[in-house]
C-alpha atoms as a printed R data frame, in Angstrom:
    type eleno elety resid chain resno       x       y       z
1   ATOM     1    CA   UNK     A     1  19.553  -6.405  35.967
2   ATOM     2    CA   UNK     A     2  22.279  -6.073  33.362
3   ATOM     3    CA   UNK     A     3  22.099  -3.550  30.550
4   ATOM     4    CA   UNK     A     4  20.883  -6.175  28.050
5   ATOM     5    CA   UNK     A     5  18.109  -7.221  30.458
6   ATOM     6    CA   UNK     A     6  17.052  -3.611  30.827
7   ATOM     7    CA   UNK     A     7  17.093  -3.246  27.051
8   ATOM     8    CA   UNK     A     8  14.933  -6.360  26.648
9   ATOM     9    CA   UNK     A     9  12.452  -5.023  29.248
10  ATOM    10    CA   UNK     A    10  12.251  -1.734  27.475
11  ATOM    11    CA   UNK     A    11  11.634  -3.425  24.107
12  ATOM    12    CA   UNK     A    12   8.850  -5.513  25.683
13  ATOM    13    CA   UNK     A    13   7.211  -2.325  26.984
14  ATOM    14    CA   UNK     A    14   7.573  -0.570  23.702
15  ATOM    15    CA   UNK     A    15   5.619  -3.391  22.034
16  ATOM    16    CA   UNK     A    16   2.764  -2.672  24.432
17  ATOM    17    CA   UNK     A    17   3.018   1.099  24.318
18  ATOM    18    CA   UNK     A    18   3.004   2.058  20.691
19  ATOM    19    CA   UNK     A    19   1.898   5.557  20.006
20  ATOM    20    CA   UNK     A    20   0.487   7.704  22.846
21  ATOM    21    CA   UNK     A    21  -2.719   9.683  22.171
22  ATOM    22    CA   UNK     A    22  -0.722  12.899  21.587
23  ATOM    23    CA   UNK     A    23   1.109  11.158  18.741
24  ATOM    24    CA   UNK     A    24  -2.032   9.734  17.237
25  ATOM    25    CA   UNK     A    25  -3.533  13.141  17.211
26  ATOM    26    CA   UNK     A    26  -0.442  14.856  15.750
27  ATOM    27    CA   UNK     A    27  -0.158  12.178  12.990
28  ATOM    28    CA   UNK     A    28  -3.873  12.495  12.245
29  ATOM    29    CA   UNK     A    29  -3.537  16.267  11.802
30  ATOM    30    CA   UNK     A    30  -0.525  15.806   9.506
31  ATOM    31    CA   UNK     A    31  -2.454  13.251   7.395
32  ATOM    32    CA   UNK     A    32  -5.313  15.726   7.068
33  ATOM    33    CA   UNK     A    33  -2.939  18.549   6.133
34  ATOM    34    CA   UNK     A    34   0.476  18.392   4.489
35  ATOM    35    CA   UNK     A    35   0.563  14.622   4.638
36  ATOM    36    CA   UNK     A    36  -2.595  14.206   2.570
37  ATOM    37    CA   UNK     A    37  -0.618  14.096  -0.629
38  ATOM    38    CA   UNK     A    38   0.935  10.810   0.540
39  ATOM    39    CA   UNK     A    39  -2.314   8.990   1.520
40  ATOM    40    CA   UNK     A    40  -2.242   6.935  -1.692
41  ATOM    41    CA   UNK     A    41   1.537   6.515  -1.732
42  ATOM    42    CA   UNK     A    42   4.771   8.069  -0.664
43  ATOM    43    CA   UNK     A    43   6.171   7.969  -4.106
44  ATOM    44    CA   UNK     A    44   5.917  11.654  -4.587
45  ATOM    45    CA   UNK     A    45   8.141  12.428  -1.669
46  ATOM    46    CA   UNK     A    46  11.163  14.150  -3.245
47  ATOM    47    CA   UNK     A    47  14.422  15.747  -2.229
48  ATOM    48    CA   UNK     A    48  16.592  18.285  -3.943
49  ATOM    49    CA   UNK     A    49  20.134  17.708  -5.232
50  ATOM    50    CA   UNK     A    50  22.582  19.208  -7.729
51  ATOM    51    CA   UNK     A    51  23.478  16.697 -10.507
52  ATOM    52    CA   UNK     A    52  26.803  18.381 -11.224
53  ATOM    53    CA   UNK     A    53  28.001  17.655  -7.735
54  ATOM    54    CA   UNK     A    54  27.903  13.962  -8.517
55  ATOM    55    CA   UNK     A    55  30.377  14.141 -11.373
56  ATOM    56    CA   UNK     A    56  32.620  11.073 -11.470
57  ATOM    57    CA   UNK     A    57  30.101   8.778  -9.795
58  ATOM    58    CA   UNK     A    58  29.736   5.699 -12.073
59  ATOM    59    CA   UNK     A    59  27.673   3.993 -13.407
60  ATOM    60    CA   UNK     A    60  25.313   6.957 -13.451
61  ATOM    61    CA   UNK     A    61  21.556   6.005 -13.874
62  ATOM    62    CA   UNK     A    62  20.206   7.103 -17.252
63  ATOM    63    CA   UNK     A    63  16.965   8.022 -15.514
64  ATOM    64    CA   UNK     A    64  18.664  10.860 -13.651
65  ATOM    65    CA   UNK     A    65  19.647  14.235 -15.282
66  ATOM    66    CA   UNK     A    66  23.057  14.624 -16.866
67  ATOM    67    CA   UNK     A    67  25.714  15.726 -14.391
68  ATOM    68    CA   UNK     A    68  26.379  18.795 -16.536
69  ATOM    69    CA   UNK     A    69  23.348  20.249 -14.901
70  ATOM    70    CA   UNK     A    70  24.323  22.781 -12.240
71  ATOM    71    CA   UNK     A    71  20.759  23.820 -11.358
72  ATOM    72    CA   UNK     A    72  18.948  22.103  -8.576
73  ATOM    73    CA   UNK     A    73  16.943  19.046  -9.519
74  ATOM    74    CA   UNK     A    74  14.437  16.900  -7.608
75  ATOM    75    CA   UNK     A    75  14.311  13.161  -7.203
76  ATOM    76    CA   UNK     A    76  11.239  11.394  -5.847
77  ATOM    77    CA   UNK     A    77  10.815   8.002  -4.282
78  ATOM    78    CA   UNK     A    78   8.949   6.866  -7.392
79  ATOM    79    CA   UNK     A    79  11.930   7.862  -9.555
80  ATOM    80    CA   UNK     A    80  14.314   5.954  -7.332
81  ATOM    81    CA   UNK     A    81  12.045   2.862  -7.477
82  ATOM    82    CA   UNK     A    82  11.949   3.009 -11.248
83  ATOM    83    CA   UNK     A    83  15.736   3.408 -11.517
84  ATOM    84    CA   UNK     A    84  16.383   0.673  -8.987
85  ATOM    85    CA   UNK     A    85  14.033  -1.714 -10.741
86  ATOM    86    CA   UNK     A    86  15.709  -1.247 -14.170
87  ATOM    87    CA   UNK     A    87  19.220  -1.553 -12.696
88  ATOM    88    CA   UNK     A    88  18.351  -4.700 -10.713
89  ATOM    89    CA   UNK     A    89  16.790  -6.280 -13.818
90  ATOM    90    CA   UNK     A    90  20.212  -5.872 -15.479
91  ATOM    91    CA   UNK     A    91  22.077  -6.977 -12.348
92  ATOM    92    CA   UNK     A    92  23.712  -3.532 -12.261
93  ATOM    93    CA   UNK     A    93  23.822  -3.419  -8.518
94  ATOM    94    CA   UNK     A    94  26.116  -0.408  -8.050
95  ATOM    95    CA   UNK     A    95  23.810   1.517 -10.300
96  ATOM    96    CA   UNK     A    96  20.888   0.472  -8.174
97  ATOM    97    CA   UNK     A    97  22.685   1.819  -5.089
98  ATOM    98    CA   UNK     A    98  23.447   5.173  -6.671
99  ATOM    99    CA   UNK     A    99  19.870   6.399  -7.131
100 ATOM   100    CA   UNK     A   100  18.936   5.597  -3.499
101 ATOM   101    CA   UNK     A   101  22.173   7.214  -2.255
102 ATOM   102    CA   UNK     A   102  21.570  10.380  -4.177
103 ATOM   103    CA   UNK     A   103  18.030  10.535  -2.846
104 ATOM   104    CA   UNK     A   104  19.277   9.892   0.695
105 ATOM   105    CA   UNK     A   105  22.062  12.524   0.574
106 ATOM   106    CA   UNK     A   106  20.166  15.213  -1.250
107 ATOM   107    CA   UNK     A   107  22.198  18.455  -1.165
108 ATOM   108    CA   UNK     A   108  24.720  17.207   1.418
109 ATOM   109    CA   UNK     A   109  28.130  18.154   0.108
110 ATOM   110    CA   UNK     A   110  30.162  15.171   1.251
111 ATOM   111    CA   UNK     A   111  27.771  12.576  -0.249
112 ATOM   112    CA   UNK     A   112  29.452  12.217  -3.646
113 ATOM   113    CA   UNK     A   113  32.913  11.684  -2.147
114 ATOM   114    CA   UNK     A   114  31.624   8.995   0.229
115 ATOM   115    CA   UNK     A   115  29.724   7.203  -2.498
116 ATOM   116    CA   UNK     A   116  32.799   7.062  -4.764
117 ATOM   117    CA   UNK     A   117  34.740   5.406  -1.954
118 ATOM   118    CA   UNK     A   118  31.926   2.923  -1.356
119 ATOM   119    CA   UNK     A   119  31.708   2.040  -5.078
120 ATOM   120    CA   UNK     A   120  35.452   1.482  -5.199
121 ATOM   121    CA   UNK     A   121  35.137  -1.293  -2.583
122 ATOM   122    CA   UNK     A   122  35.726  -4.718  -4.218
123 ATOM   123    CA   UNK     A   123  32.928  -6.355  -2.325
124 ATOM   124    CA   UNK     A   124  30.136  -3.893  -3.153
125 ATOM   125    CA   UNK     A   125  28.481  -5.552  -6.189
126 ATOM   126    CA   UNK     A   126  28.522  -9.067  -4.690
127 ATOM   127    CA   UNK     A   127  27.211  -7.804  -1.380
128 ATOM   128    CA   UNK     A   128  24.355  -5.878  -2.966
129 ATOM   129    CA   UNK     A   129  23.489  -8.827  -5.179
130 ATOM   130    CA   UNK     A   130  23.417 -11.165  -2.247
131 ATOM   131    CA   UNK     A   131  21.261  -8.762  -0.310
132 ATOM   132    CA   UNK     A   132  18.814  -8.580  -3.219
133 ATOM   133    CA   UNK     A   133  18.541 -12.359  -3.332
134 ATOM   134    CA   UNK     A   134  18.182 -12.595   0.502
135 ATOM   135    CA   UNK     A   135  15.488  -9.951   0.442
136 ATOM   136    CA   UNK     A   136  13.365 -11.913  -1.933
137 ATOM   137    CA   UNK     A   137  14.007 -15.323  -0.235
138 ATOM   138    CA   UNK     A   138  14.169 -14.539   3.455
139 ATOM   139    CA   UNK     A   139  12.875 -11.058   3.998
140 ATOM   140    CA   UNK     A   140  13.899  -7.689   5.338
141 ATOM   141    CA   UNK     A   141  15.751  -8.597   8.542
142 ATOM   142    CA   UNK     A   142  17.893 -11.283   6.849
143 ATOM   143    CA   UNK     A   143  18.812  -8.840   4.071
144 ATOM   144    CA   UNK     A   144  19.802  -6.286   6.642
145 ATOM   145    CA   UNK     A   145  21.887  -8.819   8.534
146 ATOM   146    CA   UNK     A   146  23.711  -9.725   5.280
147 ATOM   147    CA   UNK     A   147  24.621  -6.108   4.454
148 ATOM   148    CA   UNK     A   148  25.596  -5.067   7.894
149 ATOM   149    CA   UNK     A   149  29.327  -4.509   7.854
150 ATOM   150    CA   UNK     A   150  29.684  -6.118   4.396
151 ATOM   151    CA   UNK     A   151  30.826  -2.985   2.510
152 ATOM   152    CA   UNK     A   152  33.169  -0.456   4.126
153 ATOM   153    CA   UNK     A   153  31.499   2.906   4.390
154 ATOM   154    CA   UNK     A   154  28.040   1.692   3.570
155 ATOM   155    CA   UNK     A   155  26.141   1.862   6.895
156 ATOM   156    CA   UNK     A   156  22.533   1.066   7.745
157 ATOM   157    CA   UNK     A   157  21.243   4.590   7.235
158 ATOM   158    CA   UNK     A   158  21.970   4.158   3.551
159 ATOM   159    CA   UNK     A   159  21.729   0.456   2.893
160 ATOM   160    CA   UNK     A   160  18.225   0.422   4.361
161 ATOM   161    CA   UNK     A   161  17.322   3.057   1.755
162 ATOM   162    CA   UNK     A   162  18.803   0.721  -0.967
163 ATOM   163    CA   UNK     A   163  16.820  -2.253   0.449
164 ATOM   164    CA   UNK     A   164  13.646  -0.162   0.823
165 ATOM   165    CA   UNK     A   165  13.651   0.925  -2.770
166 ATOM   166    CA   UNK     A   166  14.578  -2.570  -3.965
167 ATOM   167    CA   UNK     A   167  11.667  -3.985  -2.010
168 ATOM   168    CA   UNK     A   168   9.380  -1.461  -3.656
169 ATOM   169    CA   UNK     A   169  10.740  -2.353  -7.075
170 ATOM   170    CA   UNK     A   170  10.242  -6.075  -6.343
171 ATOM   171    CA   UNK     A   171   6.578  -5.417  -5.576
172 ATOM   172    CA   UNK     A   172   6.111  -4.025  -9.038
173 ATOM   173    CA   UNK     A   173   6.831  -7.604 -10.256
174 ATOM   174    CA   UNK     A   174   3.348  -9.086 -10.220
175 ATOM   175    CA   UNK     A   175   4.557 -12.687  -9.993
176 ATOM   176    CA   UNK     A   176   6.669 -11.823  -6.942
177 ATOM   177    CA   UNK     A   177   3.872  -9.765  -5.420
178 ATOM   178    CA   UNK     A   178   1.364 -12.609  -5.850
179 ATOM   179    CA   UNK     A   179   3.857 -15.016  -4.225
180 ATOM   180    CA   UNK     A   180   4.199 -12.694  -1.284
181 ATOM   181    CA   UNK     A   181   0.454 -12.446  -0.965
182 ATOM   182    CA   UNK     A   182   0.179 -16.197  -0.427
183 ATOM   183    CA   UNK     A   183   2.614 -16.196   2.486
184 ATOM   184    CA   UNK     A   184   1.151 -16.293   6.003
185 ATOM   185    CA   UNK     A   185   1.993 -14.569   8.141
186 ATOM   186    CA   UNK     A   186   3.375 -11.771   5.925
187 ATOM   187    CA   UNK     A   187   6.926 -10.714   6.697
188 ATOM   188    CA   UNK     A   188   7.445  -7.083   7.717
189 ATOM   189    CA   UNK     A   189   8.029  -4.711   4.784
190 ATOM   190    CA   UNK     A   190  11.496  -3.203   4.290
191 ATOM   191    CA   UNK     A   191  11.714   0.280   5.748
192 ATOM   192    CA   UNK     A   192  14.280   3.000   6.058
193 ATOM   193    CA   UNK     A   193  16.029   3.463   9.403
194 ATOM   194    CA   UNK     A   194  18.347   6.407   9.719
195 ATOM   195    CA   UNK     A   195  19.580   8.830  12.345
196 ATOM   196    CA   UNK     A   196  16.521  11.061  12.295
197 ATOM   197    CA   UNK     A   197  14.072   8.201  12.713
198 ATOM   198    CA   UNK     A   198  16.294   6.505  15.429
199 ATOM   199    CA   UNK     A   199  16.262   9.700  17.446
200 ATOM   200    CA   UNK     A   200  12.508   9.740  17.509
201 ATOM   201    CA   UNK     A   201  12.517   6.124  18.659
202 ATOM   202    CA   UNK     A   202  15.143   7.026  21.303
203 ATOM   203    CA   UNK     A   203  13.074   9.855  22.630
204 ATOM   204    CA   UNK     A   204   9.982   7.653  22.771
205 ATOM   205    CA   UNK     A   205  11.865   4.786  24.433
206 ATOM   206    CA   UNK     A   206  13.286   7.281  27.027
207 ATOM   207    CA   UNK     A   207   9.763   8.446  27.947
208 ATOM   208    CA   UNK     A   208   8.442   4.868  28.103
209 ATOM   209    CA   UNK     A   209  11.405   3.785  30.262
210 ATOM   210    CA   UNK     A   210  10.935   6.624  32.627
211 ATOM   211    CA   UNK     A   211   7.197   5.937  32.873
212 ATOM   212    CA   UNK     A   212   7.860   2.286  33.797
213 ATOM   213    CA   UNK     A   213  10.558   3.404  36.312
214 ATOM   214    CA   UNK     A   214  13.274   1.558  34.448
215 ATOM   215    CA   UNK     A   215  16.708   2.080  35.931
216 ATOM   216    CA   UNK     A   216  18.951   4.316  33.770
217 ATOM   217    CA   UNK     A   217  16.141   4.694  31.155
218 ATOM   218    CA   UNK     A   218  17.890   7.473  29.169
219 ATOM   219    CA   UNK     A   219  21.205   5.539  28.981
220 ATOM   220    CA   UNK     A   220  19.493   2.342  27.966
221 ATOM   221    CA   UNK     A   221  17.405   4.135  25.276
222 ATOM   222    CA   UNK     A   222  20.528   5.892  23.923
223 ATOM   223    CA   UNK     A   223  22.339   2.620  23.709
224 ATOM   224    CA   UNK     A   224  19.738   0.709  21.815
225 ATOM   225    CA   UNK     A   225  18.603   3.617  19.633
226 ATOM   226    CA   UNK     A   226  21.971   5.111  18.908
227 ATOM   227    CA   UNK     A   227  22.706   7.327  15.890
228 ATOM   228    CA   UNK     A   228  24.128   4.480  13.737
229 ATOM   229    CA   UNK     A   229  25.313   0.908  13.634
230 ATOM   230    CA   UNK     A   230  22.071  -0.703  14.658
231 ATOM   231    CA   UNK     A   231  22.120  -4.479  14.868
232 ATOM   232    CA   UNK     A   232  19.812  -6.668  12.867
233 ATOM   233    CA   UNK     A   233  17.897  -7.384  16.059
234 ATOM   234    CA   UNK     A   234  17.364  -3.655  16.561
235 ATOM   235    CA   UNK     A   235  16.185  -3.412  12.971
236 ATOM   236    CA   UNK     A   236  13.715  -6.202  13.597
237 ATOM   237    CA   UNK     A   237  12.426  -4.419  16.705
238 ATOM   238    CA   UNK     A   238  12.012  -1.242  14.611
239 ATOM   239    CA   UNK     A   239  10.093  -3.016  11.819
240 ATOM   240    CA   UNK     A   240   7.808  -4.671  14.353
241 ATOM   241    CA   UNK     A   241   7.071  -1.432  16.121
242 ATOM   242    CA   UNK     A   242   6.441   0.588  12.962
243 ATOM   243    CA   UNK     A   243   4.090  -2.115  11.519
244 ATOM   244    CA   UNK     A   244   2.223  -2.448  14.815
245 ATOM   245    CA   UNK     A   245   1.902   1.369  15.246
246 ATOM   246    CA   UNK     A   246   0.604   1.606  11.642
247 ATOM   247    CA   UNK     A   247  -2.128  -0.820  12.613
248 ATOM   248    CA   UNK     A   248  -2.916   1.282  15.635
249 ATOM   249    CA   UNK     A   249  -3.263   4.393  13.509
250 ATOM   250    CA   UNK     A   250  -5.465   2.582  11.038
251 ATOM   251    CA   UNK     A   251  -7.790   1.628  13.902
252 ATOM   252    CA   UNK     A   252  -7.910   5.185  15.251
253 ATOM   253    CA   UNK     A   253 -10.406   6.356  12.660
254 ATOM   254    CA   UNK     A   254  -8.275   9.054  11.093
255 ATOM   255    CA   UNK     A   255  -8.169   7.496   7.697
256 ATOM   256    CA   UNK     A   256  -4.569   6.128   8.065
257 ATOM   257    CA   UNK     A   257  -3.938   3.363   5.510
258 ATOM   258    CA   UNK     A   258  -3.163   0.233   7.418
259 ATOM   259    CA   UNK     A   259  -1.005  -1.275   4.591
260 ATOM   260    CA   UNK     A   260   1.371   1.656   4.535
261 ATOM   261    CA   UNK     A   261   4.069   1.473   7.238
262 ATOM   262    CA   UNK     A   262   6.337   3.639   5.026
263 ATOM   263    CA   UNK     A   263   3.893   6.476   5.555
264 ATOM   264    CA   UNK     A   264   4.658   6.404   9.242
265 ATOM   265    CA   UNK     A   265   8.366   6.146   8.565
266 ATOM   266    CA   UNK     A   266   8.117   9.268   6.456
267 ATOM   267    CA   UNK     A   267   6.110  11.103   9.209
268 ATOM   268    CA   UNK     A   268   8.746  10.187  11.808
269 ATOM   269    CA   UNK     A   269  11.554  11.317   9.420
270 ATOM   270    CA   UNK     A   270   9.791  14.672   8.926
271 ATOM   271    CA   UNK     A   271   9.479  15.194  12.684
272 ATOM   272    CA   UNK     A   272   5.651  15.207  12.748
273 ATOM   273    CA   UNK     A   273   5.736  13.836  16.296
274 ATOM   274    CA   UNK     A   274   8.287  14.883  18.885
275 ATOM   275    CA   UNK     A   275   8.085  12.396  21.840
276 ATOM   276    CA   UNK     A   276  10.353  14.497  23.967
277 ATOM   277    CA   UNK     A   277   7.821  17.377  23.916
278 ATOM   278    CA   UNK     A   278   4.720  15.244  24.571
279 ATOM   279    CA   UNK     A   279   3.373  13.856  27.845
280 ATOM   280    CA   UNK     A   280   3.579  10.134  27.840
281 ATOM   281    CA   UNK     A   281   0.433   8.075  28.247
282 ATOM   282    CA   UNK     A   282  -0.516   4.487  27.626
283 ATOM   283    CA   UNK     A   283  -2.413   4.587  24.343
284 ATOM   284    CA   UNK     A   284  -4.578   1.752  25.611
285 ATOM   285    CA   UNK     A   285  -5.762   3.853  28.530
């Protein structure tokens, strides 16, 4: 079998083996403990940043503190959604990107410099506008495909944040939300995929590959769940797995909301479950 054949075989097995019992228990404990605050929504999930560090980034969202502030501020998912929604309503696409980028970078020192370079790219506004239209018309994977490689410096780890918050903002539009509700089957929701989440998926895929005696399982898992540059196919695999695993958790009797795949994404980002440290078992067993 070639490497792509091995990758396809591993993807097929991942669809069958979602979360092992150890993961279900760990996620259930988190939901009953520190994760309880997110049961009704992840909007309160916030990160810290220093507004003054973002001096010179334009157009700065009016919803965020003035960049004369040198003290640490916090920005929540709800705040980013609100800022993204208002910017998108005015077709200020660079502004819509800024709030999600600030949230994604937090206190990381090189974030402002990288964002200035991205915003200076001549293709940025058109690419973001096209992605917004594609998201509404064709869904998450198509929007991902359109942004992949479209803007120099803007990789999936950050443009999936932009798409996630834009999707959340879209769903505040009741006409749009009702239109989505009539679609069958429903398209997977937009979710964030970044390095931290990809590494959890890599560790899980490595364990699944070893358990199925797949040749070169660690190498194959490292190839398909690399640290960056994921293809739109890989993003579709990720969305399908997260949505299916969310359904598994909802059926486990731990009170996990079945309509909230972003809650699982947040838990994976926070390292609630470490596949490398857990014995692998078929959750159906």
